[in-house]
BAMIDO-333166 format. One record per residue (C-alpha): residue number from 1; x, y, z. Coordinates in steps of 0.25 Angstrom, whole numbers, plus 5000, padded with zeros to 4 digits. Layout:
BAMIDO-333166
NUM_X_Y_Z .
...
***
This chain:
BAMIDO-333166
1_5114_5077_4833 .
2_5126_5074_4840 .
3_5137_5084_4841 .
4_5150_5078_4837 .
5_5164_5084_4838 .
6_5165_5085_4822 .
7_5152_5094_4822 .
8_5158_5102_4833 .
9_5171_5104_4825 .
10_5163_5110_4814 .
11_5155_5119_4823 .
12_5167_5124_4830 .
13_5175_5126_4817 .
14_5164_5134_4810 .
15_5162_5142_4823 .
16_5178_5145_4822 .
17_5177_5149_4808 .
18_5165_5158_4811 .
19_5172_5165_4822 .
20_5185_5166_4814 .
21_5177_5173_4803 .
22_5170_5182_4812 .
23_5184_5186_4819 .
24_5190_5189_4805 .
25_5177_5198_4801 .
26_5178_5205_4815 .
27_5192_5210_4813 .
28_5190_5225_4810 .
29_5204_5229_4805 .
30_5212_5222_4816 .
31_5211_5208_4820 .
32_5215_5211_4835 .
33_5201_5215_4840 .
34_5194_5208_4851 .
35_5183_5202_4843 .
36_5192_5196_4833 .
37_5201_5190_4843 .
38_5189_5184_4851 .
39_5183_5178_4838 .
40_5196_5172_4834 .
41_5198_5166_4848 .
42_5184_5160_4847 .
43_5187_5155_4833 .
44_5200_5148_4838 .
45_5192_5141_4850 .
46_5182_5136_4840 .
47_5193_5131_4831 .
48_5199_5124_4843 .
49_5187_5117_4847 .
50_5184_5113_4833 .
51_5197_5106_4832 .
52_5195_5099_4845 .
53_5182_5094_4841 .
54_5188_5089_4828 .
55_5199_5082_4836 .
56_5188_5076_4845 .
57_5180_5071_4833 .
58_5192_5064_4827 .
59_5195_5057_4841 .
60_5181_5052_4842 .
61_5181_5047_4828 .
62_5194_5040_4831 .
63_5189_5034_4844 .
64_5176_5029_4838 .
65_5184_5021_4827 .
***
């Protein structure tokens, strides 16, 4: 099975949602603890990579036409 940018978009987007969920569940009274911030940063990076994969998917789709 070939790994496409569209499939990688879904994987990174789901991972971003998962890390965001864990970050919100790990906030014990205050959002400004180390664990919550690290998990939110990782989620942000995953969302950024997923957006880049979606852009690459559309560029490849446009190029192949």
